[in-house]
C-alpha positions in Angstrom: -79.2 -6.1 -53.8 -77.2 -3.2 -55.7 -76.2 -3.9 -59.8 -73.9 -1.9 -62.5 -75.7 0.2 -64.4 -76.4 -0.7 -68.1 -73.1 -1.1 -69.9 -70.6 0.1 -67.1 -68.1 -3.2 -68.2 -68.2 -2.0 -72.0 -67.9 1.6 -70.8 -65.2 -0.4 -68.3 -62.8 -1.9 -70.2 -62.9 0.6 -73.2 -61.5 2.9 -70.6 -58.7 0.2 -70.0 -57.7 -0.3 -73.3 -56.9 3.6 -74.0 -55.3 4.0 -70.5 -53.0 0.5 -71.6 -52.0 2.1 -75.1 -51.1 5.1 -74.0 -48.3 3.7 -71.4 -47.1 1.7 -73.6 -44.3 3.7 -75.2 -44.2 4.7 -78.9 -41.1 3.7 -80.0 -38.3 0.9 -77.9 -35.0 2.9 -77.1 -32.3 2.6 -78.7 -29.6 0.7 -77.3 -26.3 1.9 -75.5 -23.0 0.5 -78.4 -20.8 -2.3 -77.1 -18.4 -0.7 -75.9 -14.8 -1.6 -77.6 -12.0 -2.4 -76.1 -8.6 -4.1 -76.9 -7.5 -7.8 -76.1 -4.6 -6.5 -73.9 -7.6 -5.2 -71.8 -9.9 -7.7 -72.2 -6.9 -10.5 -70.8 -6.2 -7.8 -67.9 -9.3 -7.6 -66.6 -9.7 -11.3 -67.2 -7.2 -11.7 -65.3 -7.4 -8.8 -62.1 -11.0 -11.0 -61.7 -9.5 -14.1 -62.0 -7.1 -13.0 -59.0 -10.3 -11.0 -57.0 -12.2 -14.7 -57.5 -9.1 -17.4 -56.8 -7.9 -15.0 -53.3 -11.9 -15.4 -52.4 -11.3 -19.0 -52.9 -8.5 -19.6 -49.9 -8.7 -21.1 -47.2 -7.8 -18.1 -45.2 -9.6 -15.7 -46.3 -12.4 -18.4 -45.6 -11.2 -18.3 -42.4 -11.0 -15.0 -41.7 -14.4 -14.6 -43.0 -15.9 -16.8 -39.9 -14.8 -14.5 -37.7 -15.5 -10.4 -39.1 -17.7 -11.5 -42.0 -16.7 -9.0 -43.9 -13.5 -8.2 -45.5 -13.1 -4.3 -47.3 -10.0 -4.6 -49.4 -10.5 -2.0 -52.5 -12.1 1.3 -53.2 -12.5 3.7 -56.2 -14.6 6.8 -56.1 -14.3 9.1 -59.5 -16.2 12.1 -60.4 -19.8 9.7 -61.2 -19.3 6.4 -58.5 -17.9 5.2 -54.9 -17.8 1.9 -54.9 -15.8 -0.4 -52.5 -15.2 -4.4 -53.0 -15.4 -6.6 -49.7 -15.3 -10.7 -49.6 -17.9 -11.7 -47.5 -19.5 -15.2 -46.7 -21.6 -15.4 -50.2 -19.0 -14.1 -52.8 -17.6 -10.6 -53.8 -20.0 -8.2 -52.6 -19.6 -4.5 -54.3 -21.3 -1.3 -52.4 -21.3 1.8 -54.1 -23.0 4.5 -54.3 -24.2 6.9 -58.0 -24.0 10.3 -58.4 -27.6 11.3 -59.9 -26.8 14.6 -60.4 -29.2 18.0 -59.5 -33.0 17.2 -59.8 -34.8 20.5 -60.8 -37.8 19.4 -59.3 -36.1 18.7 -56.0 -35.2 22.4 -55.7 -31.7 21.6 -57.5 -30.6 18.9 -54.6 -28.1 16.5 -55.7 -29.0 12.4 -55.2 -27.2 9.5 -55.1 -28.5 6.1 -55.1 -26.5 3.7 -52.9 -26.7 0.0 -53.4 -24.8 -3.4 -53.1 -25.0 -6.3 -55.8 -22.7 -9.4 -56.1 -20.7 -9.2 -58.4 -19.2 -13.8 -58.6 -20.9 -14.3 -61.7 -18.5 -11.9 -63.5 -15.5 -13.3 -61.4 -16.2 -17.0 -61.9 -16.5 -17.8 -65.4 -14.6 -17.4 -68.3 -17.9 -15.5 -70.1 -18.7 -13.4 -67.0 -15.2 -11.2 -67.5 -17.2 -10.1 -71.1 -20.7 -9.8 -69.9 -18.8 -7.6 -67.3 -18.4 -4.7 -70.4 -21.8 -5.5 -71.4 -23.5 -4.2 -67.7 -26.0 -1.8 -67.7 -24.8 -1.0 -64.6 -23.0 1.9 -64.1 -21.3 1.1 -61.0 -19.9 -1.9 -62.3 -18.8 0.1 -65.7 -16.9 2.2 -63.5 -15.2 -1.3 -61.5 -14.4 -2.2 -64.9 -13.0 0.5 -66.3 -10.6 0.5 -62.7 -9.6 -3.4 -63.4 -8.9 -2.7 -67.3 -6.4 0.1 -67.0 -4.7 -1.0 -64.0 -2.9 -4.9 -62.8 -4.2 -5.1 -59.5 -1.6 -7.5 -57.7 -2.4 -10.4 -55.8 0.6 -8.9 -53.2 -1.5 -5.8 -53.2 -4.8 -7.7 -52.4 -3.2 -9.3 -49.7 -1.4 -6.5 -48.1 -4.2 -4.9 -48.0 -6.2 -7.4 -45.9 -3.2 -8.0 -44.1 -3.2 -4.8 -42.7 -7.0 -3.5 -42.8 -6.6 -1.6 -45.3 -8.2 -0.5 -48.9 -6.0 -0.5 -52.8 -6.8 2.8 -53.9 -6.4 2.8 -57.7 -6.8 5.6 -59.0 -9.3 6.6 -61.8 -9.6 7.9 -65.6 -12.4 10.9 -65.2 -13.8 10.6 -68.6 -15.6 14.3 -69.4 -18.7 14.6 -69.6 
């Protein structure tokens, strides 16, 4: 039967403590400042989100989703993010691609992150719009930018769905 060397366990535990201490960040990351918006912008965002959610809840959309599984209706493109809003069985899905920029360790190659998230929580409650302002996700921030700047009418959404097209609101591009 094999036996561990003397003081092996003590040495191992002291080594683990040292590496655990090294992994801990020395300072907490700074919190991002809260976004300041006017009451008019806040109301426009709430109204736009309620419109999106209201259309999702209609029997016509539910009937289309039984046959078609996904209805894409809004497309936003900016220098940092491209996103698409779609109605799906479980709510409103946002498919997006984030431009993470060029990475030196990858010989200057541009890196993109593709993902999908459900935005129901931002649409279905009164506090959801306020939560959208504080979201850390850059794609959600881009969507918020569009929804506070542009009034997305119910008619435009219905027309886009009926024609099988997507609404392309213009995006204000902020300098980096």
